SEDOKOL-818161 format. One record per atom (N, C-alpha, C): z negated, y negated, x negated; residue in one letter; residue number from 0; atom name. Coordinates in Angstrom, 3 decimals. Layout:
<sites>
          Z          Y          X   rest    nr   atom
          Z          Y          X      A   NUM     CA
...
</sites>
This chain:
<sites>
          Z          Y          X   rest    nr   atom
     11.547      5.985      2.652      M     0      N
     10.437      5.108      2.300      M     0     CA
      9.978      4.310      3.513      M     0      C
     10.924      3.904      4.366      K     1      N
     10.559      3.124      5.546      K     1     CA
      9.593      3.890      6.439      K     1      C
      9.875      5.175      6.755      P     2      N
      8.912      5.904      7.582      P     2     CA
      7.553      6.048      6.899      P     2      C
      7.543      6.198      5.572      L     3      N
      6.275      6.316      4.857      L     3     CA
      5.464      5.038      4.989      L     3      C
      6.104      3.884      4.810      F     4      N
      5.381      2.619      4.909      F     4     CA
      4.835      2.413      6.316      F     4      C
      5.643      2.714      7.318      I     5      N
      5.182      2.582      8.702      I     5     CA
      4.007      3.525      8.943      I     5      C
      4.121      4.755      8.442      L     6      N
      3.036      5.719      8.592      L     6     CA
      1.765      5.224      7.927      L     6      C
      1.881      4.704      6.704      L     7      N
      0.694      4.223      5.994      L     7     CA
      0.077      3.027      6.692      L     7      C
      0.906      2.159      7.238      T     8      N
      0.392      1.006      7.964      T     8     CA
     -0.368      1.441      9.215      T     8      C
      0.219      2.361      9.965      V     9      N
     -0.429      2.859     11.181      V     9     CA
     -1.724      3.581     10.830      V     9      C
     -1.671      4.399      9.793      L    10      N
     -2.867      5.134      9.414      L    10     CA
     -3.982      4.206      8.956      L    10      C
     -3.626      3.118      8.309      S    11      N
     -4.653      2.179      7.867      S    11     CA
     -5.466      1.656      9.036      S    11      C
     -4.824      1.464     10.179      S    12      N
     -5.568      0.980     11.336      S    12     CA
     -6.543      2.047     11.838      S    12      C
     -6.170      3.322     11.732      F    13      N
     -7.081      4.391     12.133      F    13     CA
     -8.273      4.479     11.192      F    13      C
     -8.029      4.171      9.921      F    14      N
     -9.052      4.325      8.911      F    14     CA
     -9.990      3.136      8.813      F    14      C
     -9.686      2.047      9.444      A    15      N
    -10.511      0.835      9.327      A    15     CA
    -11.936      1.155      9.744      A    15      C
    -12.848      0.800      8.906      G    16      N
    -14.259      1.009      9.216      G    16     CA
    -14.803      2.366      8.838      G    16      C
    -13.974      3.281      8.384      A    17      N
    -14.475      4.590      7.995      A    17     CA
    -15.136      4.498      6.625      A    17      C
    -16.251      5.187      6.459      T    18      N
    -16.945      5.152      5.180      T    18     CA
    -17.420      6.545      4.810      T    18      C
    -17.802      6.722      3.544      G    19      N
    -18.351      7.985      3.083      G    19     CA
    -17.278      9.041      2.927      G    19      C
    -17.720     10.303      2.880      T    20      N
    -16.804     11.425      2.769      T    20     CA
    -16.946     12.274      4.016      T    20      C
    -15.951     12.246      4.911      P    21      N
    -16.037     13.097      6.093      P    21     CA
    -16.186     14.557      5.684      P    21      C
    -16.856     15.321      6.494      E    22      N
    -17.141     16.714      6.174      E    22     CA
    -15.885     17.554      6.006      E    22      C
    -14.801     17.201      6.643      K    23      N
    -13.626     18.062      6.663      K    23     CA
    -12.524     17.640      5.697      K    23      C
    -12.837     16.884      4.672      V    24      N
    -11.831     16.537      3.666      V    24     CA
    -11.518     17.802      2.876      V    24      C
    -10.238     18.096      2.712      A    25      N
     -9.819     19.286      1.988      A    25     CA
    -10.310     19.230      0.545      A    25      C
    -10.942     20.291      0.080      P    26      N
    -11.431     20.316     -1.303      P    26     CA
    -10.323     20.026     -2.323      P    26      C
     -9.108     20.481     -2.045      A    27      N
     -7.992     20.235     -2.969      A    27     CA
     -7.698     18.745     -3.087      A    27      C
     -7.815     18.021     -1.987      A    28      N
     -7.584     16.572     -2.012      A    28     CA
     -8.676     15.875     -2.826      A    28      C
     -9.913     16.297     -2.642      I    29      N
    -11.023     15.706     -3.399      I    29     CA
    -10.847     15.967     -4.890      I    29      C
    -10.519     17.222     -5.253      R    30      N
    -10.327     17.562     -6.674      R    30     CA
     -9.178     16.749     -7.275      R    30      C
     -8.077     16.639     -6.550      A    31      N
     -6.920     15.891     -7.058      A    31     CA
     -7.281     14.429     -7.284      A    31      C
     -7.987     13.850     -6.334      F    32      N
     -8.402     12.448     -6.487      F    32     CA
     -9.327     12.286     -7.683      F    32      C
    -10.336     13.131     -7.791      E    33      N
    -11.307     13.010     -8.880      E    33     CA
    -10.665     13.222    -10.244      E    33      C
     -9.638     14.057    -10.314      T    34      N
     -8.919     14.272    -11.569      T    34     CA
     -8.083     13.047    -11.931      T    34      C
     -7.380     12.503    -10.947      T    35      N
     -6.489     11.368    -11.196      T    35     CA
     -7.247     10.073    -11.395      T    35      C
     -8.286      9.856    -10.623      F    36      N
     -9.019      8.596    -10.649      F    36     CA
    -10.484      8.838    -11.030      F    36      C
    -10.695      9.406    -12.190      S    37      N
    -12.052      9.776    -12.608      S    37     CA
    -12.971      8.564    -12.785      S    37      C
    -12.412      7.386    -12.986      Q    38      N
    -13.220      6.174    -13.169      Q    38     CA
    -13.435      5.400    -11.862      Q    38      C
    -12.999      5.958    -10.749      A    39      N
    -13.084      5.262     -9.461      A    39     CA
    -14.533      5.032     -9.039      A    39      C
    -14.743      3.899     -8.388      Q    40      N
    -16.053      3.553     -7.841      Q    40     CA
    -15.870      3.173     -6.380      Q    40      C
    -16.970      3.086     -5.649      S    41      N
    -16.957      2.703     -4.231      S    41     CA
    -15.957      3.543     -3.444      S    41      C
    -16.018      4.842     -3.632      V    42      N
    -15.075      5.771     -3.011      V    42     CA
    -15.466      6.029     -1.566      V    42      C
    -14.474      5.959     -0.679      S    43      N
    -14.700      6.203      0.741      S    43     CA
    -13.504      6.970      1.296      S    43      C
    -13.771      8.065      1.982      W    44      N
    -12.723      8.918      2.539      W    44     CA
    -12.619      8.732      4.047      W    44      C
    -11.414      8.932      4.556      A    45      N
    -11.184      8.946      6.003      A    45     CA
    -10.073      9.951      6.288      A    45      C
    -10.048     10.440      7.510      I    46      N
     -9.079     11.470      7.897      I    46     CA
     -8.328     11.026      9.146      I    46      C
     -7.029     11.285      9.157      A    47      N
     -6.215     11.108     10.367      A    47     CA
     -5.094     12.127     10.320      A    47      C
     -5.047     12.942     11.329      D    48      N
     -4.041     14.007     11.412      D    48     CA
     -4.076     14.840     10.138      D    48      C
     -2.960     14.887      9.407      D    49      N
     -2.868     15.744      8.225      D    49     CA
     -3.053     15.000      6.916      D    49      C
     -3.433     13.725      6.948      L    50      N
     -3.571     12.959      5.717      L    50     CA
     -5.011     12.515      5.489      L    50      C
     -5.331     12.386      4.220      Y    51      N
     -6.626     11.893      3.797      Y    51     CA
     -6.404     10.584      3.056      Y    51      C
     -7.130      9.554      3.456      K    52      N
     -7.023      8.255      2.794      K    52     CA
     -8.309      8.018      2.017      K    52      C
     -8.145      7.656      0.757      V    53      N
     -9.280      7.341     -0.088      V    53     CA
     -9.212      5.864     -0.426      V    53      C
    -10.237      5.134     -0.057      S    54      N
    -10.385      3.735     -0.458      S    54     CA
    -11.280      3.753     -1.678      S    54      C
    -10.899      3.022     -2.717      F    55      N
    -11.701      3.053     -3.930      F    55     CA
    -11.455      1.800     -4.757      F    55      C
    -12.280      1.667     -5.758      Q    56      N
    -12.162      0.546     -6.676      Q    56     CA
    -12.029      1.123     -8.084      Q    56      C
    -11.070      0.597     -8.833      V    57      N
    -10.893      1.008    -10.217      V    57     CA
    -10.515     -0.226    -11.027      V    57      C
    -11.179     -0.396    -12.143      A    58      N
    -10.959     -1.566    -13.005      A    58     CA
    -11.106     -2.867    -12.217      A    58      C
    -12.062     -2.887    -11.287      G    59      N
    -12.324     -4.102    -10.523      G    59     CA
    -11.349     -4.386     -9.405      G    59      C
    -10.421     -3.484     -9.134      R    60      N
     -9.406     -3.690     -8.089      R    60     CA
     -9.537     -2.609     -7.025      R    60      C
     -9.320     -2.994     -5.768      Y    61      N
     -9.334     -2.025     -4.681      Y    61     CA
     -7.955     -1.407     -4.529      Y    61      C
     -7.942     -0.112     -4.224      A    62      N
     -6.694      0.610     -4.018      A    62     CA
     -6.929      1.675     -2.952      A    62      C
     -5.846      2.265     -2.493      Y    63      N
     -5.899      3.294     -1.467      Y    63     CA
     -4.947      4.407     -1.879      Y    63      C
     -5.428      5.641     -1.827      A    64      N
     -4.585      6.790     -2.143      A    64     CA
     -4.521      7.685     -0.910      A    64      C
     -3.374      8.281     -0.707      Y    65      N
     -3.152      9.161      0.442      Y    65     CA
     -2.802     10.548     -0.077      Y    65      C
     -3.504     11.568      0.444      Y    66      N
     -3.308     12.942      0.013      Y    66     CA
     -3.051     13.838      1.218      Y    66      C
     -2.317     14.941      0.963      D    67      N
     -2.185     15.957      2.001      D    67     CA
     -3.259     17.025      1.758      D    67      C
     -3.299     18.030      2.607      E    68      N
     -4.342     19.044      2.534      E    68     CA
     -4.287     19.860      1.246      E    68      C
     -3.092     20.011      0.679      A    69      N
     -2.936     20.780     -0.554      A    69     CA
     -3.336     19.984     -1.796      A    69      C
     -3.675     18.708     -1.608      G    70      N
     -4.069     17.882     -2.741      G    70     CA
     -2.916     17.135     -3.375      G    70      C
     -1.767     17.122     -2.725      N    71      N
     -0.625     16.370     -3.234      N    71     CA
     -0.790     14.903     -2.874      N    71      C
     -0.637     14.052     -3.865      M    72      N
     -0.721     12.614     -3.606      M    72     CA
      0.577     12.168     -2.932      M    72      C
      0.441     11.523     -1.775      I    73      N
      1.591     11.029     -1.035      I    73     CA
      1.974      9.640     -1.525      I    73      C
      0.975      8.785     -1.714      A    74      N
      1.227      7.429     -2.191      A    74     CA
     -0.081      6.777     -2.606      A    74      C
      0.051      5.738     -3.427      V    75      N
     -1.072      4.884     -3.793      V    75     CA
     -0.649      3.460     -3.475      V    75      C
     -1.513      2.713     -2.811      T    76      N
     -1.192      1.330     -2.460      T    76     CA
     -2.295      0.402     -2.945      T    76      C
     -1.905     -0.837     -3.164      R    77      N
     -2.891     -1.867     -3.481      R    77     CA
     -2.306     -3.220     -3.122      R    77      C
     -3.198     -4.136     -2.778      H    78      N
     -2.788     -5.507     -2.482      H    78     CA
     -2.691     -6.274     -3.791      H    78      C
     -1.706     -7.160     -3.856      L    79      N
     -1.477     -7.970     -5.044      L    79     CA
     -1.419     -9.439     -4.681      L    79      C
     -1.531    -10.273     -5.677      S    80      N
     -1.233    -11.693     -5.486      S    80     CA
      0.219    -11.886     -5.938      S    80      C
      0.895    -12.891     -5.435      P    81      N
      2.301    -13.103     -5.814      P    81     CA
      2.519    -13.211     -7.325      P    81      C
      1.550    -13.712     -8.052      T    82      N
      1.727    -13.847     -9.497      T    82     CA
      1.755    -12.502    -10.217      T    82      C
      1.380    -11.424     -9.520      E    83      N
      1.406    -10.088    -10.120      E    83     CA
      2.738     -9.365     -9.906      E    83      C
      3.645     -9.992     -9.182      L    84      N
      4.976     -9.411     -8.990      L    84     CA
      5.759     -9.461    -10.293      L    84      C
      6.718     -8.537    -10.472      P    85      N
      7.643     -8.699    -11.595      P    85     CA
      8.316    -10.074    -11.483      P    85      C
      8.546    -10.717    -12.605      M    86      N
      9.055    -12.091    -12.628      M    86     CA
     10.353    -12.268    -11.847      M    86      C
     11.259    -11.306    -11.927      V    87      N
     12.539    -11.417    -11.212      V    87     CA
     12.301    -11.466     -9.709      V    87      C
     11.421    -10.614     -9.194      L    88      N
     11.136    -10.601     -7.755      L    88     CA
     10.462    -11.892     -7.317      L    88      C
      9.516    -12.367     -8.105      L    89      N
      8.829    -13.610     -7.774      L    89     CA
      9.816    -14.778     -7.739      L    89      C
     10.699    -14.846     -8.722      A    90      N
     11.695    -15.925     -8.771      A    90     CA
     12.621    -15.876     -7.566      A    90      C
     13.034    -14.677     -7.147      K    91      N
     13.934    -14.566     -5.996      K    91     CA
     13.246    -14.973     -4.697      K    91      C
     11.969    -14.663     -4.566      V    92      N
     11.229    -15.091     -3.372      V    92     CA
     11.138    -16.606     -3.349      V    92      C
     10.769    -17.196     -4.467      K    93      N
     10.631    -18.655     -4.534      K    93     CA
     11.961    -19.358     -4.296      K    93      C
     13.031    -18.794     -4.808      Q    94      N
     14.351    -19.408     -4.665      Q    94     CA
     14.900    -19.266     -3.250      Q    94      C
     14.802    -18.093     -2.685      T    95      N
     15.442    -17.810     -1.400      T    95     CA
     14.561    -18.116     -0.194      T    95      C
     13.254    -17.998     -0.342      Y    96      N
     12.346    -18.124      0.796      Y    96     CA
     11.284    -19.199      0.557      Y    96      C
     11.659    -20.290     -0.051      S    97      N
     10.696    -21.339     -0.412      S    97     CA
     10.025    -21.984      0.801      S    97      C
     10.647    -21.911      1.985      Q    98      N
     10.071    -22.520      3.179      Q    98     CA
      8.990    -21.636      3.816      Q    98      C
      8.785    -20.415      3.299      Y    99      N
      7.785    -19.498      3.838      Y    99     CA
      6.567    -19.434      2.916      Y    99      C
      5.423    -19.029      3.472      W   100      N
      4.265    -18.747      2.652      W   100     CA
      4.036    -17.240      2.656      W   100      C
      3.393    -16.757      1.617      V   101      N
      3.096    -15.328      1.480      V   101     CA
      1.777    -15.043      2.177      V   101      C
      1.807    -14.153      3.174      S   102      N
      0.570    -13.797      3.863      S   102     CA
      0.034    -12.441      3.422      S   102      C
      0.892    -11.606      2.831      E   103      N
      0.435    -10.310      2.340      E   103     CA
      1.443     -9.775      1.338      E   103      C
      0.944     -9.068      0.335      L   104      N
      1.795     -8.434     -0.668      L   104     CA
      1.175     -7.095     -1.023      L   104      C
      1.945     -6.013     -0.840      V   105      N
      1.439     -4.665     -1.081      V   105     CA
      2.368     -3.945     -2.050      V   105      C
      1.770     -3.285     -3.017      E   106      N
      2.502     -2.419     -3.939      E   106     CA
      2.319     -0.988     -3.460      E   106      C
      3.413     -0.239     -3.328      V   107      N
      3.369      1.163     -2.911      V   107     CA
      4.003      1.997     -4.017      V   107      C
      3.218      2.937     -4.557      S   108      N
      3.724      3.825     -5.604      S   108     CA
      3.681      5.253     -5.099      S   108      C
      4.796      5.952     -5.291      N   109      N
      4.866      7.372     -4.951      N   109     CA
      5.906      8.022     -5.850      N   109      C
      6.276      9.247     -5.549      E   110      N
      7.220      9.942     -6.428      E   110     CA
      8.592      9.275     -6.464      E   110      C
      8.910      8.460     -5.493      A   111      N
     10.190      7.744     -5.482      A   111     CA
     10.152      6.493     -6.355      A   111      C
      8.977      6.111     -6.841      G   112      N
      8.851      4.923     -7.685      G   112     CA
      7.877      3.924     -7.104      G   112      C
      7.952      2.706     -7.596      T   113      N
      7.075      1.634     -7.139      T   113     CA
      7.900      0.590     -6.413      T   113      C
      7.452      0.240     -5.219      H   114      N
      8.124     -0.764     -4.398      H   114     CA
      7.085     -1.760     -3.917      H   114      C
      7.564     -2.922     -3.563      Y   115      N
      6.693     -3.989     -3.076      Y   115     CA
      7.135     -4.380     -1.675      Y   115      C
      6.155     -4.664     -0.833      Y   116      N
      6.397     -5.176      0.507      Y   116     CA
      5.695     -6.520      0.584      Y   116      C
      6.449     -7.560      0.881      I   117      N
      5.881     -8.899      0.953      I   117     CA
      6.076     -9.437      2.361      I   117      C
      5.007     -9.949      2.947      T   118      N
      5.072    -10.549      4.273      T   118     CA
      5.126    -12.058      4.088      T   118      C
      6.183    -12.649      4.633      L   119      N
      6.406    -14.093      4.555      L   119     CA
      6.321    -14.666      5.955      L   119      C
      5.757    -15.861      6.066      E   120      N
      5.623    -16.497      7.378      E   120     CA
      5.926    -17.979      7.295      E   120      C
      6.392    -18.500      8.423      D   121      N
      6.424    -19.942      8.650      D   121     CA
      5.848    -20.143     10.043      D   121      C
      5.967    -21.308     10.606      A   122      N
      5.341    -21.588     11.896      A   122     CA
      5.873    -20.706     13.024      A   122      C
      7.131    -20.263     12.926      A   123      N
      7.743    -19.535     14.034      A   123     CA
      8.112    -18.089     13.722      A   123      C
      8.137    -17.707     12.445      T   124      N
      8.690    -16.411     12.061      T   124     CA
      7.767    -15.657     11.109      T   124      C
      7.791    -14.341     11.256      K   125      N
      7.113    -13.453     10.322      K   125     CA
      8.154    -12.452      9.835      K   125      C
      8.265    -12.313      8.510      M   126      N
      9.288    -11.462      7.938      M   126     CA
      8.670    -10.603      6.834      M   126      C
      9.082     -9.321      6.789      I   127      N
      8.644     -8.429      5.726      I   127     CA
      9.869     -8.056      4.907      I   127      C
      9.750     -8.232      3.598      L   128      N
     10.808     -7.845      2.673      L   128     CA
     10.325     -6.647      1.864      L   128      C
     11.263     -5.787      1.491      K   129      N
     10.967     -4.635      0.642      K   129     CA
     11.759     -4.799     -0.641      K   129      C
     11.119     -4.525     -1.767      S   130      N
     11.845     -4.611     -3.030      S   130     CA
     12.736     -3.388     -3.198      S   130      C
     13.866     -3.616     -3.807      N   131      N
     14.765     -2.528     -4.201      N   131     CA
     14.569     -2.351     -5.702      N   131      C
     13.532     -1.653     -6.078      G   132      N
     13.161     -1.570     -7.483      G   132     CA
     12.461     -2.851     -7.891      G   132      C
     12.766     -3.342     -9.093      A   133      N
     12.078     -4.528     -9.606      A   133     CA
     12.994     -5.735     -9.733      A   133      C
     14.141     -5.726     -9.010      T   134      N
     15.078     -6.829     -9.202      T   134     CA
     15.576     -7.510     -7.936      T   134      C
     15.415     -6.910     -6.774      A   135      N
     15.994     -7.505     -5.565      A   135     CA
     15.135     -7.195     -4.340      A   135      C
     15.349     -7.991     -3.293      W   136      N
     14.657     -7.825     -2.012      W   136     CA
     15.666     -7.513     -0.926      W   136      C
     15.228     -6.767      0.086      S   137      N
     16.014     -6.591      1.304      S   137     CA
     15.071     -6.814      2.482      S   137      C
     15.634     -7.284      3.590      R   138      N
     14.795     -7.528      4.761      R   138     CA
     14.414     -6.193      5.380      R   138      C
     13.137     -6.006      5.533      Y   139      N
     12.589     -4.785      6.109      Y   139     CA
     12.351     -4.963      7.600      Y   139      C
     11.833     -6.144      7.969      Q   140      N
     11.499     -6.410      9.364      Q   140     CA
     11.386     -7.920      9.565      Q   140      C
     11.793     -8.403     10.736      K   141      N
     11.659     -9.827     11.049      K   141     CA
     11.302     -9.951     12.526      K   141      C
     10.371    -10.866     12.821      S   142      N
      9.994    -11.077     14.218      S   142     CA
      9.567    -12.516     14.438      S   142      C
      9.685    -12.940     15.676      D   143      N
      9.183    -14.269     16.050      D   143     CA
      7.704    -14.131     16.356      D   143      C
      6.992    -15.215     16.102      K   144      N
      5.549    -15.210     16.377      K   144     CA
      5.295    -15.444     17.850      K   144      C
</sites>
């Protein structure tokens, strides 16, 4: 999962600013997306290496789906507010990391399940935690500012 998250983060920077449907999006990826997210609006495709990223809106929320050339969904991500976390995870963040503020929260869903990545910051430190399912956090990355 760690390499997948790093890959998705890096790919997001390549995809920034891309709009529309690039000419070379694999038809299988387009069909898979349209089947899975038939109610999607504001759809925008981008390509990097062997992956296709679809930015879209569904039920008023923005999300991102990643597909391979065969149309297999690699992952779906979306940004959340802390109040959308499972209650156990939210309570553990508040209890253990009360001196930090939340600067980003991402939900990543794939065949391995759903995990959350939360970025916490204070004046000197930036830390990313990864959920271990819906009950616990582990430190994913920590750095000084």
